[in-house]
C-alpha positions as CSV (number, residue, x, y, z in Angstrom):
1,X,189.9,53.5,89.1
2,X,189.5,52.6,92.6
3,X,187.2,49.8,93.9
4,X,184.4,50.5,96.2
5,X,181.3,49.0,97.9
6,X,179.0,48.0,95.3
7,X,175.7,50.2,94.7
8,X,172.6,49.1,92.8
9,X,173.4,50.8,89.6
10,X,176.8,49.7,89.5
11,X,175.8,46.1,90.3
12,X,173.2,46.3,87.5
13,X,175.8,47.6,84.9
14,X,178.2,44.8,86.1
15,X,175.8,42.0,85.7
16,X,174.6,43.3,82.3
17,X,178.5,43.4,81.1
18,X,178.9,40.0,82.4
19,X,175.8,38.6,80.5
20,X,177.0,40.4,77.3
21,X,180.3,38.7,77.7
22,X,178.8,35.3,78.2
23,X,176.3,35.7,75.5
24,X,179.2,36.3,73.2
25,X,181.4,33.5,74.3
26,X,184.1,35.8,75.6
27,X,186.4,35.4,78.9
28,X,187.7,38.4,80.7
29,X,191.0,37.3,79.4
30,X,189.9,37.4,76.0
31,X,188.9,41.2,76.6
32,X,191.9,42.0,78.3
33,X,194.2,40.7,75.7
34,X,192.2,42.7,73.0
35,X,192.3,45.9,75.3
36,X,196.4,45.3,75.6
37,X,196.8,44.9,71.8
38,X,194.6,47.9,71.0
39,X,196.3,50.1,73.9
40,X,193.3,50.3,75.8
41,X,193.8,50.9,79.6
42,X,191.5,48.2,80.9
43,X,192.7,45.2,82.7
44,X,191.6,41.7,84.0
45,X,191.3,42.8,87.4
46,X,189.1,45.7,86.6
47,X,186.7,43.6,84.4
48,X,186.3,41.1,87.5
49,X,185.5,44.3,90.0
50,X,183.5,45.8,87.2
51,X,181.1,42.8,87.0
52,X,180.9,42.6,90.6
53,X,179.8,46.2,90.7
54,X,182.6,47.2,92.7
55,X,184.6,49.2,90.2
56,X,184.0,53.1,90.5
57,X,184.8,54.2,86.8
58,X,186.6,57.5,86.3
59,X,185.6,59.5,83.2
60,X,188.5,58.2,81.3
61,X,187.2,54.4,81.9
62,X,183.8,55.2,80.2
63,X,185.9,56.5,77.1
64,X,188.1,53.2,77.2
65,X,184.7,51.0,77.2
66,X,183.7,53.2,74.2
67,X,186.9,52.3,72.3
68,X,186.5,48.7,73.2
69,X,183.0,48.7,71.9
70,X,184.0,50.4,68.8
71,X,186.6,48.0,67.9
72,X,184.0,45.2,68.1
73,X,181.3,46.9,66.4
74,X,183.7,48.0,63.5
75,X,185.3,44.6,63.1
76,X,188.7,46.5,62.7
77,X,190.8,44.5,65.1
78,X,194.7,45.1,65.7
79,X,197.1,42.5,64.2
80,X,197.2,39.2,65.8
81,X,200.3,37.4,67.5
82,X,201.1,33.7,67.9
83,X,202.1,34.1,71.4
84,X,200.0,32.2,73.8
85,X,198.0,34.6,76.2
86,X,198.0,37.3,73.8
87,X,195.6,38.3,71.0
88,X,195.8,35.4,68.8
89,X,193.8,34.5,65.8
90,X,191.7,32.4,67.8
91,X,190.8,35.1,70.0
92,X,190.3,37.3,67.3
93,X,187.8,34.8,65.7
94,X,185.9,34.9,68.7
95,X,185.4,38.7,68.7
96,X,184.5,38.5,64.8
97,X,181.5,36.5,65.9
98,X,180.7,39.0,68.8
99,X,178.2,41.6,68.9
100,X,179.1,44.9,70.6
101,X,177.3,46.0,74.0
102,X,174.1,47.6,73.0
103,X,171.8,50.2,74.2
104,X,168.0,49.9,74.9
105,X,167.3,50.4,71.1
106,X,169.7,47.6,70.2
107,X,172.3,50.0,68.8
108,X,175.9,49.7,69.5
109,X,177.2,52.2,72.3
110,X,179.6,54.2,70.7
111,X,179.8,57.3,73.0
112,X,181.3,57.3,76.4
113,X,178.5,59.4,78.0
114,X,176.1,56.6,77.3
115,X,178.0,54.1,79.2
116,X,178.2,56.6,82.0
117,X,174.3,57.1,81.8
118,X,173.8,53.2,82.3
119,X,176.6,53.1,84.9
120,X,174.8,55.8,87.0
121,X,171.1,54.6,86.3
122,X,170.2,57.6,84.1
123,X,169.7,55.2,81.1
124,X,168.0,51.9,80.9
125,X,169.9,48.7,80.3
126,X,169.0,46.5,77.3
127,X,166.5,43.7,78.4
128,X,168.7,41.1,76.9
129,X,171.5,41.8,79.4
130,X,169.3,42.0,82.4
131,X,169.2,39.1,84.9
132,X,165.6,39.4,85.8
133,X,164.6,38.2,82.4
134,X,161.4,39.2,80.6
135,X,157.7,38.6,81.3
136,X,156.3,35.8,78.9
137,X,153.2,37.4,77.2
138,X,151.0,36.3,74.3
139,X,153.1,38.6,72.3
140,X,156.4,36.8,73.3
141,X,154.7,33.4,72.3
142,X,153.8,34.8,68.9
143,X,157.3,36.2,68.4
144,X,158.9,32.7,69.0
145,X,156.4,31.0,66.8
146,X,156.5,33.3,64.1
147,X,160.6,33.2,64.2
148,X,160.3,29.3,64.2
149,X,158.1,29.3,60.9
150,X,160.3,32.1,59.4
151,X,163.6,30.1,60.0
152,X,161.8,26.8,59.0
153,X,160.1,27.8,55.6
154,X,163.0,30.1,54.7
155,X,165.7,27.4,54.8
156,X,163.5,24.9,53.3
157,X,162.8,27.2,50.3
158,X,166.6,27.7,50.0
159,X,167.1,24.1,49.7
160,X,164.0,23.3,47.7
161,X,162.6,21.1,50.3
162,X,158.8,20.5,50.9
163,X,157.7,20.8,54.5
164,X,157.9,17.0,55.0
165,X,161.4,16.8,53.7
166,X,162.5,20.0,55.6
167,X,161.1,18.2,58.9
168,X,162.7,14.9,58.2
169,X,166.1,17.0,57.7
170,X,165.6,19.2,60.9
171,X,164.5,16.4,63.2
172,X,167.8,14.7,63.9
173,X,169.2,18.1,65.2
174,X,166.4,18.2,68.0
175,X,165.3,14.6,68.8
176,X,168.0,13.8,71.3
177,X,167.1,16.8,73.4
178,X,163.1,17.1,73.3
179,X,160.7,14.1,73.8
180,X,158.2,12.8,71.2
181,X,155.5,15.0,72.4
182,X,157.5,18.2,72.2
183,X,158.5,17.2,68.7
184,X,155.1,17.0,67.6
185,X,154.4,20.5,69.3
186,X,157.3,22.1,67.5
187,X,156.3,20.5,64.3
188,X,152.6,21.8,64.5
189,X,154.0,25.3,65.2
190,X,156.6,25.2,62.1
191,X,153.5,24.1,60.1
192,X,151.4,27.0,61.2
193,X,148.7,24.9,62.9
194,X,149.3,26.4,66.3
195,X,151.4,28.8,68.5
196,X,153.2,28.0,71.5
197,X,151.5,28.7,74.7
198,X,152.5,30.9,77.7
199,X,152.7,27.8,79.9
200,X,155.0,26.2,77.1
201,X,157.3,29.1,76.8
202,X,157.7,29.9,80.5
203,X,158.8,26.2,80.8
204,X,161.3,26.5,77.9
205,X,162.6,29.8,79.0
206,X,162.7,29.3,82.7
207,X,160.3,32.1,83.1
208,X,162.2,34.4,80.5
209,X,165.5,33.8,82.3
210,X,167.3,31.2,80.3
211,X,170.3,32.3,78.1
212,X,170.0,29.5,75.7
213,X,167.3,27.6,73.4
214,X,167.3,24.0,72.2
215,X,165.4,24.9,69.1
216,X,167.7,27.8,68.2
217,X,170.7,25.6,68.7
218,X,169.1,23.1,66.4
219,X,168.4,25.9,63.9
220,X,172.0,26.9,63.9
221,X,173.1,23.3,63.5
222,X,170.6,22.7,60.7
223,X,171.1,25.8,58.7
224,X,174.8,26.6,59.3
225,X,173.7,30.0,60.3
226,X,174.1,32.0,63.5
227,X,170.7,32.7,65.3
228,X,169.8,35.9,67.1
229,X,170.2,35.6,70.9
230,X,167.0,34.0,72.4
231,X,166.1,37.3,73.9
232,X,165.9,38.8,70.7
233,X,163.6,36.2,69.2
234,X,161.4,36.5,72.3
235,X,161.1,40.4,72.0
236,X,161.3,41.0,68.1
237,X,160.9,37.4,66.5
238,X,157.8,38.3,64.5
239,X,159.5,41.3,62.8
240,X,162.6,39.2,61.8
241,X,162.7,38.3,58.1
242,X,164.6,35.1,56.7
243,X,166.8,37.2,54.2
244,X,168.1,39.3,57.2
245,X,169.2,36.4,59.1
246,X,171.5,34.8,56.4
């Protein structure tokens, strides 16, 4: 698997792979030790060159990426060891929380040819892995607003809290990171009195490029549940149902 001068397709795929890795809180070393333990012939230096767009994969490389993704998707991991720097229980736990690399339809890629198609520009990269972000529209604002109401009312119902009780329970998780005016706006959205505006969402998301969300983080802490990636909320939030999130 020689390295070469980056081209745009390799660079785009490499950046998307890095963003996928970072979204799942995985290091290159984490992936290396899983591959080593599973007898997948991909290594630290290759992941570094891959993410820089310098790695020109052979056909076998796409099959190795497929095998790595299959393990992550199936959650059927090799045995752990106690040796530092190897596939330990701590590393396994990180992969248990990770999502596989997905195609444009948000399905785990389980075929080597699909990795090849993305690598060569024949298939599109999932928007949530793109560095360019997404355009903030009225639909995106509605997705974020609806998702907020879904989580807020869903957890309140589960805990048998009134809206007032739920807000008082949620507020400590966000009051240190947003000001009073922003708190009131969030409260009004959760109550169904308004939706976020394009201007507000552009500011919150850095024009659709930000990889985190303070409200999402607060929801995770408040509910004890893992929230979807911000970009998934932006693009599909109105379709997400509370029972599917728990």
